[in-house]
C-alpha positions as CSV (number, residue, x, y, z in Angstrom):
1,M,0.0,0.0,0.0
2,T,2.8,2.4,0.9
3,Q,4.6,1.7,-2.4
4,F,1.3,2.4,-4.3
5,I,0.9,5.7,-2.5
6,S,4.5,6.7,-3.2
7,A,4.2,5.7,-6.8
8,S,1.0,7.7,-7.2
9,I,2.6,10.8,-5.6
10,D,5.5,10.5,-8.1
11,A,3.1,10.2,-11.0
12,L,1.2,13.3,-9.8
13,R,4.3,15.5,-9.7
14,V,4.5,15.8,-13.4
15,Y,1.3,17.8,-13.4
16,Y,3.2,20.8,-12.0
17,H,5.3,21.2,-15.1
18,K,4.8,24.4,-17.2
19,R,4.2,22.3,-20.4
20,V,1.3,20.6,-18.7
21,L,-0.3,24.0,-17.9
22,I,0.2,25.1,-21.5
23,L,-1.5,22.0,-22.8
24,L,-4.3,22.5,-20.2
25,L,-5.1,25.9,-21.8
26,L,-4.6,24.7,-25.3
27,G,-7.0,21.9,-24.6
28,F,-9.5,24.5,-23.5
29,S,-9.1,26.3,-26.8
30,A,-9.6,23.0,-28.7
31,G,-12.6,21.8,-26.8
32,L,-14.6,25.1,-26.9
33,P,-15.5,25.1,-30.7
34,L,-16.5,21.4,-30.9
35,M,-19.6,21.7,-28.7
36,L,-20.7,24.9,-30.5
37,V,-21.1,22.9,-33.7
38,F,-22.2,19.8,-32.0
39,S,-24.5,19.3,-28.9
40,T,-25.1,23.0,-28.1
41,L,-26.0,23.7,-31.7
42,S,-28.4,20.7,-31.5
43,F,-30.0,22.2,-28.5
44,W,-30.4,25.6,-30.2
45,L,-31.9,24.0,-33.3
46,R,-34.3,21.8,-31.3
47,E,-35.6,24.7,-29.2
48,A,-36.0,26.7,-32.4
49,G,-38.3,24.0,-33.7
50,V,-36.0,22.2,-36.1
51,D,-37.0,18.5,-36.4
52,R,-34.8,15.7,-34.9
53,A,-34.0,14.1,-38.3
54,A,-32.7,17.5,-39.6
55,I,-30.6,17.9,-36.5
56,G,-29.1,14.5,-37.0
57,Y,-28.1,15.3,-40.6
58,F,-26.8,18.7,-39.4
59,S,-24.3,16.8,-37.3
60,W,-22.5,15.8,-40.4
61,I,-20.9,19.2,-40.4
62,A,-18.6,17.8,-37.8
63,L,-17.3,15.3,-40.4
64,A,-14.7,18.1,-41.1
65,Y,-12.8,16.7,-38.1
66,A,-12.8,13.3,-39.8
67,F,-11.2,14.7,-43.0
68,K,-8.6,16.9,-41.4
69,W,-5.8,14.6,-42.6
70,V,-6.4,16.0,-46.1
71,W,-4.8,19.3,-45.3
72,S,-2.7,18.2,-42.3
73,P,0.4,18.0,-44.6
74,L,0.2,21.8,-45.1
75,V,0.4,22.3,-41.3
76,D,3.3,19.9,-41.1
77,R,5.5,21.3,-43.9
78,M,4.1,24.7,-45.0
79,S,5.3,28.0,-43.5
80,L,2.9,30.9,-43.2
81,P,4.3,34.3,-44.5
82,L,5.3,36.6,-41.6
83,L,3.6,34.6,-38.9
84,T,6.0,31.6,-39.1
85,R,9.0,34.0,-38.9
86,W,7.5,35.7,-35.9
87,L,6.1,32.7,-34.0
88,G,7.5,29.5,-35.6
89,R,5.5,27.0,-37.7
90,R,3.4,25.4,-35.1
91,R,2.3,28.6,-33.2
92,A,1.7,30.4,-36.5
93,W,-0.8,27.8,-37.6
94,M,-2.4,27.8,-34.2
95,L,-2.9,31.6,-34.2
96,L,-4.3,31.6,-37.7
97,A,-6.8,28.8,-36.8
98,Q,-7.9,30.6,-33.6
99,I,-8.5,33.9,-35.5
100,L,-10.7,32.0,-38.0
101,L,-12.6,30.4,-35.1
102,V,-13.4,33.8,-33.6
103,L,-14.8,35.0,-36.9
104,A,-16.8,31.8,-37.5
105,I,-18.4,31.8,-34.0
106,L,-19.3,35.5,-34.4
107,G,-20.8,34.7,-37.7
108,M,-23.0,32.0,-36.1
109,S,-24.0,34.5,-33.4
110,V,-25.6,36.8,-36.0
111,S,-27.5,34.0,-37.7
112,D,-31.1,32.9,-37.4
113,P,-31.8,29.1,-38.0
114,L,-35.5,29.9,-38.8
115,E,-34.9,32.7,-41.3
116,D,-31.6,31.8,-42.9
117,L,-30.4,28.3,-42.1
118,D,-28.0,28.2,-45.0
119,K,-26.0,31.1,-43.5
120,L,-25.8,29.2,-40.2
121,V,-24.6,26.1,-42.0
122,L,-21.8,28.1,-43.8
123,F,-20.5,29.6,-40.6
124,A,-20.8,26.2,-38.8
125,L,-18.7,24.6,-41.6
126,M,-16.1,27.4,-41.3
127,L,-16.0,26.8,-37.5
128,A,-15.6,23.0,-38.0
129,F,-12.8,23.6,-40.6
130,A,-10.9,26.1,-38.4
131,S,-11.4,23.9,-35.3
132,A,-10.1,20.8,-37.1
133,T,-7.0,22.8,-38.2
134,Q,-6.4,24.0,-34.7
135,D,-6.6,20.4,-33.5
136,I,-4.0,19.3,-36.1
137,V,-1.4,21.8,-34.9
138,I,-2.2,21.5,-31.2
139,D,-1.8,17.7,-31.4
140,A,1.6,18.1,-33.1
141,F,2.6,20.8,-30.6
142,R,1.7,18.5,-27.7
143,I,3.6,15.5,-29.1
144,E,6.7,17.6,-29.9
145,S,6.8,19.6,-26.7
146,A,7.8,16.8,-24.4
147,P,9.5,13.4,-24.3
148,E,7.4,10.2,-24.4
149,K,7.5,9.7,-20.6
150,M,5.5,13.0,-20.2
151,Q,2.9,12.3,-22.9
152,A,0.5,10.6,-20.5
153,A,0.4,13.7,-18.2
154,L,0.1,16.1,-21.2
155,A,-2.7,13.9,-22.6
156,A,-4.5,14.1,-19.2
157,A,-4.0,17.8,-18.9
158,Y,-5.2,18.4,-22.5
159,Q,-8.2,16.2,-21.7
160,V,-9.0,18.3,-18.6
161,G,-8.8,21.5,-20.5
162,Y,-10.7,20.1,-23.5
163,R,-13.5,18.7,-21.3
164,S,-13.7,21.9,-19.3
165,A,-14.2,23.9,-22.4
166,M,-16.9,21.5,-23.6
167,I,-18.7,22.2,-20.3
168,V,-18.3,25.9,-20.8
169,A,-19.6,25.6,-24.4
170,T,-22.6,23.6,-23.2
171,A,-23.5,24.5,-19.6
172,G,-22.0,28.0,-20.0
173,A,-23.8,28.7,-23.3
174,L,-27.1,27.2,-21.9
175,T,-26.8,29.3,-18.7
176,I,-26.1,32.5,-20.6
177,A,-29.1,31.8,-23.0
178,A,-31.3,31.2,-19.9
179,W,-30.2,34.5,-18.3
180,V,-30.9,36.5,-21.4
181,Q,-34.1,34.8,-22.2
182,P,-37.3,36.3,-20.8
183,G,-39.0,34.6,-17.8
184,D,-41.1,32.2,-19.9
185,D,-39.7,29.1,-21.7
186,S,-40.5,30.4,-25.2
187,Y,-37.7,30.3,-27.9
188,N,-35.6,33.5,-27.9
189,L,-33.1,34.1,-30.7
190,E,-31.3,36.9,-29.0
191,A,-30.5,34.6,-26.0
192,W,-28.6,32.2,-28.2
193,Q,-26.9,34.9,-30.2
194,T,-25.6,36.4,-27.0
195,A,-24.3,33.1,-25.8
196,Y,-22.3,32.5,-29.0
197,T,-20.9,36.0,-28.9
198,I,-19.5,35.3,-25.4
199,M,-18.1,32.0,-26.6
200,A,-16.2,33.8,-29.3
201,A,-14.6,36.1,-26.7
202,L,-13.5,33.0,-24.7
203,M,-11.3,31.9,-27.6
204,G,-9.0,34.6,-26.3
205,V,-7.7,32.0,-23.9
206,G,-6.2,30.0,-26.7
207,I,-4.8,33.1,-28.5
208,L,-3.0,34.3,-25.4
209,T,-1.6,30.9,-24.7
210,T,-0.3,30.6,-28.3
211,L,1.4,34.0,-28.0
212,F,3.1,33.2,-24.7
213,S,4.1,29.6,-25.2
214,R,7.4,28.4,-26.6
215,E,7.8,26.9,-30.1
216,P,8.8,23.2,-29.9
217,V,12.0,21.9,-31.5
218,V,11.1,19.5,-34.3
219,D,13.5,17.0,-35.8
220,T,12.8,17.2,-39.6
221,K,16.3,16.1,-40.8
222,E,15.0,12.9,-42.3
223,A,12.1,14.5,-44.1
224,D,14.3,17.4,-45.3
225,A,16.9,15.1,-46.5
226,T,14.4,13.0,-48.4
227,E,12.8,16.1,-50.0
228,D,16.3,17.5,-51.0
229,A,17.3,14.1,-52.6
230,M,14.1,13.8,-54.4
231,R,14.2,17.3,-55.7
232,Q,17.7,16.9,-57.1
233,S,16.7,13.6,-58.7
234,L,13.6,15.1,-60.3
235,S,15.5,18.2,-61.5
236,E,17.2,16.1,-64.1
237,N,13.9,15.5,-65.9
238,Y,11.7,18.4,-64.8
239,P,12.0,22.2,-64.4
240,K,13.3,23.2,-61.0
241,P,9.9,24.7,-59.8
242,V,8.1,21.5,-60.8
243,A,10.7,19.3,-59.2
244,A,10.5,21.3,-56.0
245,A,6.7,21.1,-55.9
246,M,6.6,17.4,-56.6
247,S,9.2,16.6,-53.9
248,W,7.4,18.8,-51.4
249,V,4.1,17.1,-52.0
250,Y,5.7,13.6,-51.7
251,T,7.5,14.5,-48.5
252,A,4.4,16.2,-46.9
253,S,1.6,13.9,-48.1
254,V,3.1,10.4,-48.9
255,L,6.1,9.9,-46.7
256,P,4.2,10.2,-43.4
257,F,1.9,7.3,-44.4
258,L,4.7,5.2,-45.7
259,D,6.6,5.7,-42.5
260,F,3.6,4.6,-40.4
261,F,3.0,1.3,-42.4
262,K,6.8,0.7,-42.5
263,R,7.0,0.8,-38.7
264,Y,4.0,-1.2,-37.8
265,G,3.8,-3.6,-40.8
266,K,0.8,-6.0,-40.6
267,S,-0.3,-4.6,-37.3
268,A,-1.1,-1.3,-38.9
269,I,-4.5,-2.6,-40.2
270,L,-5.5,-3.8,-36.8
271,I,-4.4,-0.5,-35.2
272,L,-6.4,1.5,-37.8
273,L,-9.5,-0.7,-37.2
274,L,-9.3,-0.1,-33.5
275,I,-8.9,3.6,-33.9
276,S,-11.9,3.8,-36.2
277,C,-14.2,2.1,-33.7
278,Y,-12.9,3.2,-30.3
279,R,-15.2,6.2,-29.8
280,I,-18.2,4.9,-31.7
281,S,-20.3,4.3,-28.5
282,D,-20.0,7.7,-27.0
283,I,-20.1,9.7,-30.3
284,V,-23.3,7.9,-31.5
285,M,-24.9,8.5,-28.1
286,G,-23.6,12.1,-27.7
287,I,-25.4,13.6,-30.7
288,M,-28.8,12.8,-29.2
289,A,-27.9,13.6,-25.5
290,N,-29.1,17.2,-25.3
291,V,-32.1,16.4,-27.5
292,F,-32.9,13.6,-25.0
293,Y,-32.7,16.0,-22.1
294,V,-35.1,18.4,-23.8
295,D,-37.5,15.6,-24.6
296,M,-37.4,14.3,-21.0
297,G,-38.5,17.7,-19.8
298,F,-35.3,19.1,-18.2
299,S,-34.8,22.8,-18.4
300,K,-31.7,24.6,-19.6
301,E,-30.8,25.6,-16.1
302,E,-31.1,22.0,-14.9
303,I,-29.0,20.7,-17.8
304,A,-26.4,23.4,-17.3
305,F,-26.1,22.8,-13.5
306,I,-26.7,19.0,-13.1
307,S,-25.4,17.6,-16.4
308,K,-22.4,19.9,-16.8
309,V,-21.3,21.1,-13.4
310,Y,-21.3,17.6,-11.8
311,G,-20.1,16.2,-15.1
312,L,-17.2,18.7,-15.1
313,I,-16.0,17.6,-11.7
314,M,-16.1,14.0,-12.6
315,T,-14.4,14.6,-15.9
316,L,-11.5,16.4,-14.1
317,V,-11.2,13.5,-11.6
318,G,-11.5,10.9,-14.4
319,A,-8.9,12.5,-16.6
320,A,-6.4,13.1,-13.8
321,F,-7.0,9.5,-12.5
322,G,-6.6,8.3,-16.0
323,G,-3.2,10.0,-16.2
324,V,-2.0,8.2,-13.0
325,L,-3.3,4.9,-14.2
326,L,-1.5,5.3,-17.6
327,A,1.8,6.0,-15.8
328,R,1.4,3.0,-13.6
329,Y,-0.3,0.3,-15.7
330,G,0.5,1.3,-19.3
331,T,-1.6,2.5,-22.2
332,I,-3.2,-0.7,-23.5
333,K,-4.7,-1.9,-20.2
334,I,-6.3,1.6,-19.5
335,L,-7.4,1.8,-23.1
336,F,-9.4,-1.4,-22.5
337,L,-10.7,-0.2,-19.2
338,G,-11.9,3.1,-20.8
339,A,-13.7,1.4,-23.7
340,L,-15.5,-1.0,-21.3
341,L,-16.6,1.9,-19.0
342,V,-17.9,4.1,-21.9
343,A,-19.9,1.2,-23.3
344,L,-21.5,0.3,-20.0
345,T,-22.4,3.8,-19.0
346,N,-24.7,4.2,-22.0
347,L,-26.9,1.6,-20.3
348,L,-27.4,4.2,-17.5
349,F,-29.0,6.6,-20.1
350,A,-31.4,3.8,-21.0
351,W,-32.3,3.6,-17.4
352,Q,-32.9,7.4,-17.3
353,A,-35.1,7.0,-20.4
354,V,-37.3,4.5,-18.6
355,V,-37.5,6.6,-15.4
356,G,-38.0,9.9,-17.2
357,Y,-37.6,13.2,-15.5
358,D,-35.5,12.6,-12.3
359,V,-32.9,15.2,-11.3
360,T,-31.1,12.9,-8.8
361,L,-30.8,10.0,-11.3
362,L,-29.5,12.4,-14.1
363,T,-26.8,13.7,-11.7
364,L,-25.6,10.2,-11.0
365,V,-25.7,9.1,-14.7
366,I,-23.9,12.1,-16.0
367,S,-21.3,12.0,-13.2
368,I,-20.4,8.3,-13.9
369,D,-20.5,8.8,-17.7
370,N,-18.1,11.8,-17.6
371,F,-15.7,10.1,-15.2
372,S,-15.5,7.1,-17.6
373,A,-15.0,9.4,-20.6
374,G,-12.2,11.2,-18.8
375,I,-10.3,7.9,-18.4
376,A,-11.0,6.6,-21.9
377,T,-10.1,9.8,-23.7
378,A,-6.8,10.3,-21.7
379,A,-5.8,6.8,-22.6
380,F,-6.8,7.2,-26.2
381,I,-4.9,10.4,-26.7
382,A,-1.8,8.9,-25.1
383,Y,-2.1,5.9,-27.4
384,L,-2.5,7.9,-30.6
385,S,0.5,10.1,-29.6
386,S,2.7,7.0,-29.2
387,L,2.0,5.9,-32.7
388,T,3.5,9.0,-34.4
389,S,7.1,9.7,-35.3
390,S,9.1,13.0,-35.1
391,G,8.9,15.1,-38.3
392,Y,5.5,13.7,-39.3
393,S,3.5,14.1,-36.1
394,A,0.9,16.6,-37.5
395,T,0.0,14.5,-40.5
396,Q,0.1,11.1,-38.8
397,Y,-1.9,12.2,-35.7
398,A,-4.4,14.0,-38.0
399,L,-4.8,10.8,-40.0
400,L,-5.3,8.7,-36.9
401,S,-7.7,11.1,-35.2
402,S,-9.6,11.6,-38.4
403,I,-10.1,7.8,-38.7
404,M,-11.3,7.9,-35.1
405,L,-14.2,10.2,-36.1
406,L,-15.1,9.2,-39.7
407,F,-17.2,6.0,-39.1
408,P,-18.7,7.0,-35.7
409,K,-19.8,10.4,-37.1
410,F,-21.4,8.8,-40.1
411,I,-23.3,6.4,-38.0
412,A,-24.3,9.2,-35.6
413,G,-26.0,11.1,-38.4
414,F,-28.8,8.5,-38.4
415,S,-29.3,8.7,-34.7
416,G,-32.4,11.0,-35.0
417,E,-34.0,8.6,-37.4
418,Y,-33.3,5.6,-35.0
419,V,-34.8,7.4,-32.0
420,D,-37.9,8.3,-34.0
421,A,-38.3,4.6,-35.1
422,F,-37.3,2.7,-31.9
423,G,-37.3,5.1,-29.0
424,Y,-34.6,6.3,-26.6
425,V,-34.3,3.1,-24.5
426,N,-33.6,1.0,-27.5
427,F,-31.2,3.6,-28.8
428,F,-29.0,3.8,-25.7
429,I,-28.9,0.0,-25.4
430,A,-27.8,-0.2,-29.1
431,A,-25.2,2.6,-28.4
432,S,-23.8,0.4,-25.6
433,I,-23.7,-2.8,-27.6
434,I,-21.8,-1.3,-30.6
435,G,-18.9,-0.4,-28.3
436,L,-18.3,-4.0,-27.2
437,P,-16.4,-5.2,-30.3
438,V,-13.7,-2.5,-29.5
439,L,-12.7,-4.7,-26.5
440,I,-12.0,-7.6,-28.8
441,L,-9.8,-5.4,-31.0
442,I,-7.8,-4.2,-28.0
443,A,-7.3,-7.7,-26.8
444,L,-6.1,-8.8,-30.3
445,L,-3.7,-5.8,-30.5
446,Q,-2.3,-6.6,-27.0
447,R,-1.7,-10.2,-28.1
448,K,0.0,-9.1,-31.3
449,N,2.2,-6.7,-29.4
450,G,3.1,-9.5,-27.0
451,Q,4.1,-11.8,-29.9
452,I,6.3,-9.0,-31.5
453,A,8.0,-8.4,-28.1
454,A,8.7,-12.1,-27.6
455,L,10.1,-12.4,-31.1
456,A,12.3,-9.4,-30.6
457,A,13.6,-10.8,-27.3
458,K,14.3,-14.2,-29.0
459,E,16.2,-12.5,-31.8
460,A,18.2,-10.4,-29.3
461,K,19.1,-13.5,-27.3
462,A,20.2,-15.3,-30.5
463,D,22.4,-12.4,-31.5
464,V,24.1,-12.5,-28.1
465,E,24.7,-16.3,-28.3
């Protein structure tokens, strides 16, 4: 017991590092926009009278996060005029994305879903694109800012900041809208516009953090050498500008993928399959969460306080606890634990659907769900970070995190139709069941890793003999 306490204290010390604080604040900047185009927007649209099926299809805007790997090579290898010279490549891209986010959120704040839904869609798309771009560069910044032994703590801190911002963008936005709204429960456009305007101002947290943080040192020698060699080779048959462009595209877009498959071989397919399914349970459930609360009769104030305040506390505890577990037991074991917990907690929402309006039960359900999500996401971020290599971190992490969202987001788009056809209880049970195959994939990957480690040890022993 004493040894466990001592080991836990040692694991917690890493949270006092300056880099951890920076990732906490950048996590806040990354988490804030997501909910403004996801569950909070769903709440706004539902209260405005938009039907559930349309809200489900509207969620496909968030698929921009699933395709961010398409432009991630630009973030990895392209310098921005003036900004890169001033801030460095990573921070320059962060600042540009954050400025675009402020403009997009302000654009949504002057939109009316009943009068001009197309305008709201365009600004929501702009927000999703800028937010996905910010995610690309923050992920690369996090991986490159510290050695591998610190990545679990950075992932946990990022998760705490990210989840805190999600709470602000949901509970905070709902609370602001409730304050501005008149005493009755009628829909009020000005209330939602005010909430989104304040959310745009809160993006200043990310901007200030970007300006005052330190640019990480990135090892690009291998990528630069490959680009130079290829450019010289192509220059023999093509004009120099064409050769330079072709070599840049190859280095930025093709080489990161070749590097990934070269390092992981046959295991790469299993890894990608796991990544594509890991978050399917909570993403499919999440798109209907706020719609569910509205249909169960909970007010904005109750959702803001019960669902988000208690949820925030448990998320912070879960993410921090996840960081300690990662340091002590390793990534794969906690990855399995997180997936199991997330799948099981969806059954609690089915229980809530049976009971109906019950404040105490909602508090319990949300608290357990967010605690589980904190552990699962901290483990998953640490796992994805471990898969990248220096020089290609932005592109590789963007690819992996995009794969994580593509299939779940597509399935989630039909969630409104499913609820209309089968009801909430059946929906939440189904959302739990579809998360169980993830456990099999993790077990297979752990077995595969064990076989590789055993083979490597056997070869090393043979070399010594």
